[in-house]
C-alpha positions in Angstrom: 5.0 -57.4 -52.2 2.6 -54.4 -52.4 -0.4 -53.3 -50.4 -3.7 -54.0 -52.2 -2.1 -54.1 -55.6 -0.5 -50.7 -55.1 2.6 -50.0 -57.2 5.6 -48.2 -55.7 5.7 -45.7 -58.5 2.3 -44.4 -57.5 3.4 -43.4 -54.0 2.6 -39.8 -52.9 0.3 -39.0 -55.9 -3.1 -38.9 -54.2 -4.7 -38.6 -50.8 -5.3 -42.0 -49.2 -6.3 -41.0 -45.7 -8.2 -37.8 -44.9 -9.3 -36.4 -41.6 -11.8 -33.6 -41.4 -12.6 -31.7 -38.2 -11.7 -34.8 -36.2 -11.6 -34.2 -32.4 -11.9 -36.3 -29.2 -13.0 -35.4 -25.7 -13.1 -37.6 -22.6 -15.5 -35.9 -20.3 -14.2 -32.4 -19.7 -10.7 -33.2 -21.2 -10.0 -32.5 -24.8 -7.5 -35.1 -26.0 -7.5 -34.1 -29.7 -8.5 -30.6 -30.8 -10.2 -30.3 -34.3 -7.8 -31.8 -36.9 -7.8 -31.5 -40.7 -5.1 -33.7 -42.2 -4.3 -35.4 -45.6 -2.0 -38.4 -45.7 -0.9 -39.4 -49.2 -0.5 -42.8 -50.8 3.0 -44.0 -50.2 3.8 -41.6 -47.3 5.8 -42.7 -44.3 4.0 -40.3 -42.1 5.0 -39.6 -38.5 2.9 -38.2 -35.7 5.3 -36.7 -33.3 4.8 -35.2 -29.8 5.5 -35.5 -26.1 3.6 -37.9 -23.8 0.0 -36.9 -23.3 -0.3 -34.7 -26.4 -3.0 -36.8 -28.1 -0.9 -38.6 -30.8 -1.9 -42.2 -29.8 -5.6 -41.2 -29.4 -5.4 -39.8 -33.0 -3.9 -43.0 -34.3 -6.6 -45.0 -32.5 -9.2 -42.9 -34.1 -7.7 -43.6 -37.6 -7.7 -47.3 -36.8 -11.2 -47.4 -35.4 -10.2 -48.4 -31.8 -11.5 -45.0 -30.5 -14.6 -43.2 -31.9 -14.1 -39.5 -32.6 -16.3 -37.0 -30.7 -16.7 -35.0 -34.0 -15.5 -35.1 -37.5 -15.0 -37.7 -40.3 -12.3 -40.2 -41.2 -12.0 -41.1 -44.8 -9.8 -43.9 -46.4 -9.6 -44.5 -50.1 -12.4 -42.1 -50.8 -15.0 -43.4 -48.4 -16.0 -42.6 -44.8 -15.0 -45.2 -42.3 -15.9 -43.1 -39.2 -18.5 -45.5 -38.0 -16.7 -48.7 -38.9 -14.8 -50.9 -36.4 -11.1 -51.9 -36.8 -12.0 -55.1 -38.5 -14.0 -53.3 -41.2 -11.3 -50.7 -42.0 -8.5 -51.0 -44.6 -5.9 -50.6 -41.8 -3.8 -52.8 -39.6 -2.0 -51.8 -36.4 1.2 -52.7 -34.7 0.9 -51.9 -31.0 3.8 -50.9 -28.7 3.3 -54.1 -26.7 3.2 -56.2 -29.9 0.2 -58.3 -28.7 1.7 -61.7 -29.9 0.4 -65.1 -28.8 3.2 -66.6 -26.7 2.1 -70.2 -27.1 2.3 -70.0 -30.9 5.3 -70.2 -33.2 6.5 -67.4 -35.3 4.8 -68.9 -38.3 1.5 -69.4 -36.5 1.5 -65.8 -35.2 2.2 -64.4 -38.7 -0.5 -66.6 -40.3 -3.1 -65.9 -37.7 -5.0 -63.1 -39.5 -5.2 -65.0 -42.7 -6.6 -68.1 -40.9 -9.2 -66.0 -39.2 -10.1 -64.6 -42.7 -10.4 -68.2 -43.9 -7.8 -67.8 -46.7 -7.0 -71.0 -48.6 -4.0 -73.0 -47.2 -1.9 -72.6 -50.3 -2.5 -68.8 -50.2 -1.5 -68.8 -46.5 1.7 -70.7 -47.2 2.7 -68.5 -50.0 2.1 -65.2 -48.2 3.7 -66.4 -45.0 6.8 -67.3 -46.9 6.8 -64.0 -48.7 6.4 -62.0 -45.5 8.9 -64.0 -43.5 11.4 -63.2 -46.2 10.5 -59.6 -46.2 11.1 -59.2 -42.4 14.1 -61.6 -42.4 12.8 -64.2 -40.0 13.4 -67.2 -42.1 15.5 -69.2 -39.6 13.1 -68.5 -36.7 9.7 -69.7 -38.2 9.3 -72.7 -35.8 10.3 -71.0 -32.6 7.8 -69.9 -30.0 7.7 -66.1 -29.7 8.5 -66.2 -26.0 11.9 -67.6 -27.0 12.7 -64.5 -29.1 14.5 -61.3 -28.4 12.6 -58.0 -28.3 13.8 -57.1 -31.7 12.7 -60.4 -33.2 9.3 -60.1 -31.5 9.0 -56.7 -33.1 9.6 -58.2 -36.5 6.9 -60.8 -35.9 4.4 -58.2 -34.9 5.3 -56.2 -38.0 5.0 -59.3 -40.2 1.6 -60.2 -38.8 0.3 -56.8 -39.8 2.0 -56.7 -43.2 0.7 -60.1 -44.3 -2.9 -58.7 -44.4 -1.7 -56.1 -46.9 -3.5 -53.1 -45.4 -3.5 -49.9 -47.5 -2.7 -48.1 -44.2 -0.3 -49.6 -41.6 -0.5 -47.9 -38.2 2.4 -48.2 -35.8 2.1 -47.0 -32.2 5.7 -46.4 -30.9 6.7 -50.0 -31.9 10.4 -49.5 -31.1 10.0 -47.8 -27.7 10.9 -50.9 -25.7 14.1 -51.6 -27.6 17.6 -50.4 -26.6 19.3 -47.8 -28.6 21.4 -49.9 -31.0 18.6 -52.3 -31.7 16.1 -49.4 -32.2 18.5 -47.8 -34.8 18.8 -51.2 -36.6 15.0 -51.6 -36.7 14.6 -48.1 -38.0 16.8 -49.1 -41.0 14.6 -52.2 -41.4 11.4 -50.2 -41.4 12.9 -47.8 -44.0 13.8 -50.8 -46.2 10.5 -52.5 -45.8 8.6 -49.3 -46.6 10.7 -48.8 -49.7 10.2 -52.4 -50.9 6.4 -52.6 -50.5 5.5 -49.0 -51.3 2.9 -48.9 -48.6 1.5 -46.1 -46.5 2.8 -46.0 -42.9 1.4 -43.8 -40.1 3.9 -43.9 -37.2 3.5 -42.5 -33.7 6.6 -41.5 -31.8 7.8 -39.1 -29.1 11.3 -39.4 -30.4 12.1 -36.5 -32.8 15.3 -38.3 -34.1 13.2 -41.3 -35.0 10.6 -39.3 -36.8 13.3 -37.3 -38.7 15.1 -40.5 -39.8 12.0 -42.4 -40.9 9.3 -40.1 -42.2 9.0 -38.1 -45.4 6.2 -36.0 -43.6 5.8 -35.2 -39.9 2.9 -33.8 -38.0 3.9 -32.3 -34.6 1.2 -32.4 -31.9 1.2 -30.2 -28.8 -1.6 -30.2 -26.2 -4.0 -32.0 -28.5 -3.4 -29.8 -31.5 -1.5 -30.3 -34.8 0.9 -27.3 -34.7 2.9 -28.1 -37.9 2.8 -30.6 -40.8 6.0 -30.5 -42.9 8.8 -32.4 -44.4 11.6 -33.1 -41.9 13.9 -30.5 -43.4 11.2 -27.8 -43.4 10.2 -28.7 -39.8 13.8 -28.2 -38.7 14.8 -25.2 -40.8 11.5 -23.3 -40.6 9.6 -24.1 -37.4 6.3 -22.2 -37.0 6.3 -22.1 -33.2 8.7 -22.0 -30.4 7.5 -25.4 -29.2 8.3 -27.0 -32.6 11.7 -25.2 -32.6 12.7 -26.7 -29.2 11.0 -30.1 -29.6 12.5 -30.8 -33.0 16.2 -30.5 -32.3 18.0 -27.9 -30.1 17.4 -24.2 -30.6 18.4 -20.9 -29.1 15.4 -18.7 -28.6 16.0 -14.9 -28.4 13.2 -12.6 -27.2 12.8 -9.2 -28.7 10.5 -6.6 -30.1 9.8 -5.3 -33.6 9.2 -1.6 -34.0 9.0 0.2 -37.3 10.5 -2.7 -39.2 13.5 -3.1 -36.8 13.8 -5.9 -34.3 15.8 -5.4 -31.1 16.6 -8.5 -29.2 17.1 -8.7 -25.4 20.6 -10.1 -26.2 21.6 -6.6 -27.5 21.3 -7.4 -31.2 19.3 -5.3 -33.7 18.4 -5.9 -37.4 15.9 -4.8 -40.0 12.8 -7.1 -40.3 9.5 -6.1 -41.9 6.3 -7.0 -40.1 3.8 -5.8 -37.5 5.1 -4.2 -34.3 5.1 -6.3 -31.2 6.9 -9.0 -29.3 8.8 -11.6 -31.4 11.1 -14.6 -31.0 14.3 -15.2 -33.0 15.2 -18.9 -33.4 18.8 -19.9 -34.1 20.0 -23.5 -34.2 23.3 -24.2 -32.3 25.2 -25.3 -35.4 24.3 -22.1 -37.2 26.1 -20.1 -34.6 29.9 -19.3 -34.4 32.1 -18.5 -31.4 35.3 -16.7 -30.8 37.5 -15.9 -33.8 34.9 -17.6 -36.1 32.3 -15.1 -35.2 34.0 -12.3 -37.2 32.3 -13.1 -40.5 28.7 -13.2 -39.3 26.1 -10.5 -39.4 24.8 -10.5 -35.8 27.0 -10.6 -32.7 26.4 -10.9 -29.0 29.0 -10.9 -26.1 29.1 -13.2 -23.1 31.2 -15.5 -20.9 32.0 -19.1 -21.9 30.5 -21.2 -19.2 31.1 -24.8 -20.4 32.9 -26.8 -23.1 31.7 -30.3 -23.8 33.5 -32.6 -26.2 31.1 -35.0 -27.9 33.2 -36.8 -30.5 32.5 -35.3 -33.9 31.4 -32.0 -32.4 31.9 -29.7 -29.4 29.1 -27.8 -27.6 29.9 -24.5 -26.0 27.5 -23.0 -23.4 27.8 -19.2 -23.3 26.0 -16.9 -20.8 25.3 -13.6 -22.6 25.8 -10.3 -20.8 22.0 -10.0 -20.3 22.0 -13.4 -18.5 20.6 -15.7 -21.3 22.4 -19.0 -21.8 23.0 -20.0 -25.4 24.5 -23.1 -27.0 26.9 -23.1 -29.9 27.8 -26.3 -31.7 31.0 -26.6 -33.8 32.8 -29.5 -35.6 35.5 -30.9 -33.3 38.1 -30.6 -36.0 37.4 -26.8 -36.1 37.3 -26.3 -32.4 40.0 -24.0 -31.1 42.2 -24.8 -28.1 42.3 -21.1 -27.3 38.8 -21.2 -25.9 38.4 -22.1 -22.2 35.6 -21.8 -19.6 35.4 -18.4 -18.0 36.8 -16.3 -20.9 34.9 -13.5 -22.6 33.7 -14.5 -26.1 31.5 -13.3 -28.9 28.9 -15.5 -30.5 27.4 -14.7 -33.9 25.1 -15.9 -36.6 23.9 -14.9 -40.1 20.4 -13.3 -40.4 19.5 -15.9 -43.0 20.1 -18.6 -40.4 17.4 -17.4 -38.0 13.6 -17.8 -38.0 11.6 -14.9 -36.6 8.3 -15.9 -35.0 5.5 -14.0 -33.2 5.2 -14.8 -29.5 
């Protein structure tokens, strides 16, 4: 099954969806600041950010449910800015699913094709194809109000997929599911995306979900797109302190650069070319070492071990540095040392190559 005749091998080769200077205001409130964005054919593209950052508004602009205050939305090379949702080559899966409770699974999935007056044989063929894709074969004749939350989510996904939209929009579709089911559905979404080769645009506030699903992620903060990158680039090279702390855990050290040397408030100094001024150094907890393991690293700070938390495969150490800052070190539990205990003086350390230096 493909979207609009699209072949899997073509994914990612050209721009399918383009936003140019798109913004949205509601009265005096700016929900979305001017956005320029390209989404490629075959992308699993996540829009990630906290509640109220504008991500759902941006998705609704793409789908035609909300008109932009400025800018242009282009899909497949033509402007759709002034077209309603029914006239765009998109379909949307809402967080609340929007299913018809009095209908069966089959009737819900077929609804869009019936409205489009597709021929009965075509409806039967595509319903069967889509039911198989989302693995609902033994539930076709059940009413949707008899289904679990995960099953209802599959029905909503199937109802959108059966229309074969070039762009499938998903507004936090897994938010209402419990953890285990949400993880299972993430695996299903990855499988379905791989099988059909479609273009998914997925809104979420969950950074783990975005990292596990998407090949590209746009992070939104206070209505603005602050970084668009691959998951790995986003994690390893955040461009702002907000991205560093929102996408995973991070230790943020404040300091100043003067004559190509940075001195951190934590008592650490190192060479770094760039303009003089205030800076931030970002270090991920797993990139830091503690105790005896700190000896082989370039940069070292001293403090007192405040807390040790065993979390199965790894251990988290909270250390209050001599200057008062609290930092977190994460180490594999099989390498954790029994010699460490809360209250003792320790050193924490990291390699220069493991940190990202940002302007404030």
